[in-house]
N, C-alpha and C positions, 0 to 999 in steps of 0.2 A: 480142608486146610479153610482156616478163616480170613475173611477177609480182609483183611488193613484197615483199620479205623481211620475215616476220610481227616479226623483230629492229625494223624500223625504223620499225613500225605502236606494237609495246608500250608502249614510256615515251609517248606523248603518253595513250595510253588506259591506261595504268594513274593520270597524272595528273587525270583528267579526276573517275576512278572512283571517285580519291583524295578528292578534293573535294569527290563528289557522298557520300561515305560520310560526310565530315565534318559537311554541313550537315543528311545529316537525323541525327547522333546529337546535337543535339540536338534531339530529340522528348522534350518531357514530356506531351502527350495522346493521349487513345486514336486521335486521326485524324493520329496520328501513326505510327503502328504500320508497316499499310501500304509507308508508302516507305522506313524504315529496314527493314523485312523485302529490299526490291529493291534496297535500296542493297547490302546484306550479301553475297545472291543475286551481286552483279556483280560482288564484292572476291573475291570466293571463283571463281569464272570466271577472273580475268584475274591471280589470283593472287597475291592484294599482301600486304603484311605481316602475320602471322595476329597478333601484336598489336594491333593495331589491328582486323582480324579480332573478336578475342576482347575485346577492350570494348567494340564496338558491339553485340554478341550478348550483354553483360550489361546495358548499357542494353535495349537490348529484351526481356528478363527482367524486369530490374525494371519496364519498366512494362507487362506482359500482365498483371504479378500487382496490380498496383497498378491497375487499370480493368478487371479481369475483376473478376463476380458475384463478392458473397461470401453467396450463399446456400450453406446446406450447407459453408460453411467453416471454422470452430471448429465448429459445432454439426451433424455429419452427424444425416438426416432417423431413423432411428429412435432414436438417442438423443434429439433434440425430441421423439417424439413422448412416448417415457417421462418425462420431465420435464412434458410437459403432463400428464401423467396422475396426477402426483404432488400432493398434498395438504397434506405437512407441510413446513411454512417451514422445515425443522433438515435437512430432506432436500433439498430443493432447492440452499440453501445450498453442500449440501458438494456437490453432482451439480454447481455453477458453477466453483466453487474448484478441482475436479477438472477441470476441461476448457477453464477459461482459462485454466488451470496458474500457478495463484495459491499462493505456497510462505508454511507458517505460517512460516518465521523471517522473515518481510518486518515478521509482527506487525501493529503499526495499519497501515501503506500495505495489506494485502492484508484485512482485514476493512470498512475504505472501499468497498477496491475488488468482496468480492465482497458490500454491502449494494451497489452500484453497480448492479450487474448483474443483483439480482436483483429492485432497482424497475423494471429495462426487463423483465424477463422479467412480471411484477405486470401491466406496463402491456403485453403480447402479451395476456395471459391477458383483460386486462378490453374489451379491443378485440376479440377472439375471433379474434383472425390463426391462420393458417394454420403447419405446422411450418415451411414455405418463408419467408412472410412475416415466423413470428418466428424463426429462425434467421440470415435476411436482419438483422434489427435488430438484432440483440444480437450479432452479428458488424461492424456497422455504428457503432455507438458503443464499441464494443473497438477501432475504427480510426480515430474521432475523439479519444478518448479520448489510443489512445498515440502520437498522431500530436501533439497538442498540448500533453501537461501534461507527462511526464516524458520526450520528446524533445529539447526544445526551446520554447523562450520566446515560445514566442506568442500573442500578446493576444485578448481571447475574440472582437475582429474576425474576426482569419485563422481560429476555431474558427468563426464562425461561416458563414464562405464556405464553409471543409472539409466543412459539413454541408449547405447548399446542393447543391457538387456530388457528394456522395453520395447526396444523396438523387435529385440528377439523374439519375445512375449508374443504377437502380432502379426507376426512375420512368416511362421512354420507351423504346418500345420501339422503336429503332434499331438493331439487331445490326449486327456486334460492337461496337459503342460503350456502348449501355445496353440494359438489358431490363425492360421493363415490368411491376416482382415488384406495384408497390404502387400505384395509380389517386388522381388528385389530392385526392381527398378524406382519403385515408389518410395523404397525404403531408403537409398542412395539418392533419389531426391528429400527427403525429408530431412537425412544427417547433414548435407550439406546446408539446407538453409536454417539450421539450429546451430548451426557450426557459427554460420554466417551474426546470425542475432542472440540466439539466448548464451549460447557462452562467450562469445563474442566477447560481449558485457556483462558477463557471472559478476565478475568484483561490483560494478554498478549497486546493481543487486544487491548483493549484499550489502551492501555502504549503504543505501536505502535501512533497513531492517536494524544494525548496529551501532550508526549512528544519530541522533536528534539531540540539534539543538534550538530551545525556545528562547527569542529574546524578545520581550518588554519592553515598548517604546510607548512612554506618555512624551504630549506635551505641554505646556505650564504657557499661558501670556503672559507677558510681564510687557507692566506699556510704560514708555516712558513720560507721558505726556498725562494729564488726569481724562477720564473716559468721557467723550460728546455725549450730554444728555439727551435721549431720545427727543422728537419734538412735539409741543405738544400740538393737538389740534386748535384747529382757531374755532373760533365762533366771533356772531353779528355784534355783542358785546364790547370785540376787542375794538370796534372802529375806530376811529378821533376822527373829531371833523379839523380839516385845517387850518381853519381860522381860530383852533384854541390851541394851537403848538408854537403861538408869538416867536419869540425870536431863534428858537428849535433852527427852525425852516432854516431861516437868515446861517445861524452856524453849519447845519449839513452841506446848506450850496458851498459855503467858501471853504467846506472840504479839511477842517483845524479843530481836534479835540481841545473842549474849554479848558483853560489853567496849563496844557503843556505844552503849545507851540508849534504840535507837532504835524507836519502836514503830509500828503500823499502820497506823493516819493517815499518820505522817512520810512511810511509806513509800512510798502511796498517792499524796503532794505529790510525789514526788523520782521516781515515775515517771510523774506528769504532765506533771513541768515537760522533762524528755528527751523524752517522747514527740510537746510542741512545740518543744521545741531542731530537733528530726530532722525533723519536716514542716516549720519554715521554712527547712532547708539545702536539703531537697528542692526546696521552692516556687524556691529561687535556681539552684539546678542547672538545672532545668526554664525557667526564664525565660534561662539563657544558652545554652541549646541554639537554644532557641526563635528565641532575636538571632544565635549563627550560623547557621540554616539561613537566616534570611530575606536575609544578608548574602549566601550563595552563588548561592542563588536570585537576588538583585539583581545580582548579577556575574554571574555566566551570563545570563540571559536581561535582564535589561534591560528598559530599557520595551516590555516583548511590544506590547501596543495602538499605541501610535506606530510600530514596524517594519515593521508587518501591514499598517498606514495606509499607506504608503510604499511598501512593495512594486508592481510597476509592471504 
């Protein structure tokens, strides 16, 4: 009896393999890794469309990254040991900014994140964590922040659920699904710390990424009196012999301005009155500037306190 041609069996085989591949591509957890790997191998054997195989391979790669242990991913062992040996706050902050790839041009956000990582590092130091545990915890907190705050609009319950998932992945010795880096007691201490720090101020972290207001304030010099000229440098040629002054010296000694009859007391009174007018004018200008600044701030920011209270 002649063997059944391969071409007759190929279409049904490909259809079945395609269905299995599609079903495996919904993988979301670590236990879905192996079925997805098997489905991809079968798809290659029957020569399915390379586009479908590439999509499944990309899902497998992303899932492997998502489920692998975070130990020594951001901070290799050598760098972690060097960091733990330092005692200067400024040196530790600079190293954390470099390791966590924080950019100075991000300004306030970079400073907040640097302080976030520093407090997590100090927690590890206080608990006496080994380089392996400290590296895992710092990377765990970085992923918790990046997956819930800037990437998408998660609420505090979703952030708490992700925390539990990350803690479980690093506290149970069930390879390849999880590794037992932390003990149950350490997990409990870490959960309390994250609840009191990151989760407690979760909305503040979100607000930092969701709200941005820039105010540009410029000052304009508006003088009331003409600007006083800069004094010129004195020169020997400017010297005058007192004998050549004649009657001018007598008039100066009498403290009288020729042709006006204004004496010293009258001149002092006029100067005081002029100073008072200038002071009043400057106060009026300052009041106008403050009023304009208040109007600009209110127009750009509005009722900031009520807006913060309405954030999701």
